[in-house]
C-alpha positions in Angstrom: -83.2 31.9 -3.2 -81.1 34.7 -4.9 -77.4 34.4 -4.4 -75.4 37.4 -3.3 -71.8 38.0 -2.3 -73.1 38.0 1.3 -74.9 34.7 1.3 -73.0 32.7 -1.4 -71.0 30.6 1.0 -73.7 30.2 3.6 -74.7 26.6 4.3 -78.3 27.3 3.4 -77.5 28.0 -0.2 -75.7 24.7 -0.5 -79.0 22.8 0.1 -80.5 24.5 -3.0 -77.4 24.9 -5.2 -74.7 22.2 -5.8 -71.1 23.5 -6.2 -67.9 21.9 -7.5 -66.4 21.9 -4.1 -69.5 20.2 -2.5 -69.8 17.7 -5.2 -66.1 16.7 -4.9 -66.7 16.5 -1.0 -69.4 13.9 -1.5 -67.3 11.9 -4.1 -64.5 11.7 -1.5 -66.7 10.8 1.4 -70.4 11.0 1.7 -70.6 10.7 5.5 -68.1 13.4 6.0 -69.6 15.8 3.4 -73.1 15.4 4.8 -71.9 16.1 8.4 -70.1 19.2 7.3 -73.2 20.3 5.3 -75.5 19.8 8.4 -72.9 21.7 10.4 -72.7 18.7 12.8 -68.9 18.4 12.3 -66.0 20.4 11.1 -62.5 19.2 10.2 -59.7 20.1 12.5 -57.3 21.4 10.0 -54.5 24.0 9.6 -56.1 27.0 8.0 -52.9 28.4 6.8 -53.1 27.0 3.2 -56.8 28.3 2.8 -55.9 31.7 4.2 -52.8 31.9 2.0 -54.9 31.2 -1.1 -57.5 33.7 -0.1 -54.8 36.3 0.8 -53.6 36.1 -2.9 -57.1 36.0 -4.4 -58.4 38.9 -2.5 -55.5 41.1 -3.6 -56.4 40.7 -7.2 -60.1 41.1 -6.6 -59.8 44.7 -5.4 -58.1 46.9 -2.8 -61.4 47.0 -0.8 -61.7 43.2 -0.8 -58.1 42.7 0.3 -58.4 45.4 3.1 -61.6 43.6 4.3 -59.9 40.2 4.2 -56.9 41.5 6.2 -59.2 43.1 8.8 -61.4 40.0 9.2 -58.3 37.7 9.6 -55.8 40.0 11.3 -55.5 37.6 14.3 -54.3 34.9 12.0 -52.3 37.0 9.5 -50.4 39.3 11.7 -48.0 38.9 14.6 -49.9 39.2 17.8 -53.0 40.1 15.7 -51.5 43.5 15.2 -50.8 44.8 11.6 -48.2 47.2 13.1 -46.2 44.2 14.2 -45.9 42.9 10.6 -47.2 39.9 8.8 -46.5 36.3 10.1 -43.8 34.3 8.4 -46.3 31.9 6.9 -47.9 34.7 4.9 -44.7 36.5 3.7 -44.9 33.9 0.9 -48.3 35.4 -0.1 -46.6 38.7 -0.9 -44.0 36.9 -3.0 -46.8 35.1 -4.9 -48.7 38.3 -5.4 -45.6 40.1 -6.6 -44.7 37.5 -9.2 -48.2 37.6 -10.8 -48.5 41.4 -10.4 -45.2 42.0 -12.3 -46.2 39.6 -15.2 -47.4 41.5 -18.2 -49.5 38.5 -19.5 -51.3 38.1 -16.2 -52.0 41.8 -16.0 -53.3 42.0 -19.4 -55.4 38.8 -19.4 -56.7 38.5 -15.8 -56.9 42.1 -14.5 -59.5 43.5 -17.1 -62.2 41.0 -16.0 -65.1 41.4 -13.6 -64.2 39.8 -10.4 -66.0 37.2 -8.2 -69.0 37.0 -10.6 -71.7 34.7 -9.3 -73.2 32.3 -11.9 -76.0 29.8 -11.7 -77.6 27.1 -14.0 -79.1 23.7 -14.2 -76.9 20.6 -14.8 -78.8 17.4 -15.6 -81.8 18.4 -13.5 -80.3 20.1 -10.5 -79.4 23.7 -9.7 -75.7 24.7 -9.5 -73.7 27.7 -8.5 -70.3 29.0 -9.1 -68.1 32.1 -8.5 -65.7 33.2 -11.3 -62.5 34.8 -10.2 -62.2 37.0 -13.4 -64.7 37.0 -16.2 -64.1 38.8 -19.5 -67.5 38.4 -21.4 -66.7 40.7 -24.2 -63.7 38.7 -25.2 -65.4 35.3 -24.2 -63.0 34.0 -21.6 -62.7 33.5 -17.8 -59.9 33.0 -15.5 -59.2 31.3 -12.1 -56.1 31.6 -10.0 -54.8 28.5 -8.3 -52.2 28.4 -5.6 -50.2 25.2 -5.3 -47.2 23.9 -3.5 -45.4 23.0 -6.7 -46.9 23.3 -10.2 -44.9 20.3 -11.4 -45.3 18.0 -8.5 -46.8 14.5 -9.5 -50.0 13.2 -8.1 -51.1 9.6 -8.0 -54.5 9.0 -9.5 -56.4 5.8 -8.4 -58.9 6.3 -11.2 -56.2 6.7 -14.0 -53.8 4.3 -12.2 -50.9 6.6 -12.9 -49.4 9.9 -11.9 -51.0 13.0 -13.1 -50.6 16.9 -12.7 -52.3 19.1 -10.2 -55.0 20.2 -12.5 -56.3 16.7 -12.9 -55.6 15.7 -9.3 -57.6 18.6 -7.7 -60.5 18.4 -10.1 -60.0 21.6 -12.0 -61.2 20.0 -15.3 -64.5 19.6 -13.6 -64.5 23.1 -12.2 -63.7 24.7 -15.6 -66.2 22.6 -17.4 -69.0 23.5 -14.8 -68.1 27.2 -14.9 -68.1 27.3 -18.7 -71.7 25.9 -18.7 -72.9 28.1 -16.0 -71.5 31.1 -17.7 -73.3 30.1 -20.8 -76.6 29.6 -19.0 -76.3 32.9 -17.1 -75.0 35.2 -19.9 -75.6 33.1 -23.1 -71.8 33.4 -23.9 -69.5 30.5 -24.6 -66.3 31.3 -22.8 -62.9 29.8 -22.9 -61.3 28.9 -19.5 -57.8 29.7 -18.3 -55.9 29.0 -15.1 -53.1 31.1 -13.7 -51.1 28.8 -11.3 -48.7 30.2 -8.8 -46.6 28.0 -6.5 -45.6 28.4 -2.9 -41.9 27.8 -3.6 -39.0 30.3 -3.2 -39.1 32.0 -5.6 -42.6 31.3 -6.7 -43.2 29.6 -10.1 -46.1 30.8 -12.1 -47.8 29.7 -15.3 -50.9 30.1 -17.5 -52.9 27.1 -18.6 -55.5 26.7 -21.4 -57.9 23.9 -22.1 -57.8 23.7 -25.8 -56.3 20.4 -26.5 -58.5 17.3 -27.5 -57.3 15.6 -24.2 -58.3 18.6 -22.1 -61.8 18.9 -23.8 -62.2 15.1 -23.3 -61.4 15.3 -19.5 -63.8 18.3 -19.1 -66.6 16.4 -20.9 -65.8 13.3 -18.9 -66.1 15.3 -15.6 -69.6 16.4 -16.6 -70.5 12.8 -17.3 -69.3 12.0 -13.8 -71.7 14.7 -12.3 -74.5 13.2 -14.4 -73.9 9.7 -13.2 -73.5 10.7 -9.5 -75.4 13.7 -8.5 -78.9 12.1 -8.2 -77.5 9.7 -5.6 -75.9 12.6 -3.8 -79.1 14.6 -3.6 -80.8 11.4 -2.2 -78.2 11.3 0.4 -78.6 15.1 1.2 -82.4 14.7 1.3 -82.1 11.8 3.8 -83.5 9.2 1.3 -80.3 7.3 1.3 -77.8 6.5 3.9 -74.4 8.2 3.4 -71.5 5.8 2.6 -68.4 6.1 4.8 -64.9 6.1 3.2 -63.4 4.7 6.3 -60.2 6.6 6.2 -61.0 10.4 6.2 -60.7 12.6 9.2 -64.5 12.3 10.0 -64.5 8.4 9.6 -61.4 8.1 11.8 -62.9 10.3 14.5 -66.3 8.4 14.5 -65.1 4.9 13.8 -66.5 2.0 15.9 -65.0 -1.5 15.5 -67.6 -3.9 14.4 -65.6 -6.8 13.2 -62.1 -8.2 12.9 -60.2 -7.6 9.5 -57.8 -10.4 8.5 -54.2 -9.3 8.5 -53.9 -10.1 4.8 -56.9 -7.8 3.9 -55.5 -4.4 5.2 -56.2 -1.8 2.6 -53.2 0.3 1.5 -53.3 3.7 -0.2 
């Protein structure tokens, strides 16, 4: 199956190609991830955060992409679904986030020259993977990703590390950068350096550029690839119906489909 801009996000492609987002879904809860993949269940969530991120991303992709995004989502973005009535309050923040990046010389010089939304594929440890690069500059051997976040300096508790960590670690961006770097290498035979441009949803928005050059950053990227190697065979067995999916017991899907099968001692209640 050839991946295109039109079919990249379709569920059919996710049965053939693993992605970072799908892999992380399965790590969080196999039962929920499989139900979403089979289109048997969808989360009941506020789309504002996702739309805000895509609002910012599409602006820096191209005018055509941004105009298309506005047209496709005008009911959600504009008052009464009418662009003439103005944008909704929740998305005024998006214009502020766009402005702070657009007026930053470093961002313009590093991010804007790249080819946008470049599809890459490759084989990781025996399975096919896909990725889509926000901005790829092959002739200078680097790629960039925009990340929108509530607060770039907010601390996040990590159960795996047993300590607080930053948003790059908390949201699995070491894994994303490691996978994208490998897929770019397999697709174009170029070893590229990853960068992230982060922009916050604060007033005024904070913004920063992040590299992955330190020994610690390289360690976390390599460690994330080992996590893929260790878990993906099992995940594909779950996807193929060879193994029953495990329930996490606490996610939206598990709460919605839970059946009581036994008593839990009052002293054994799990806390998070």
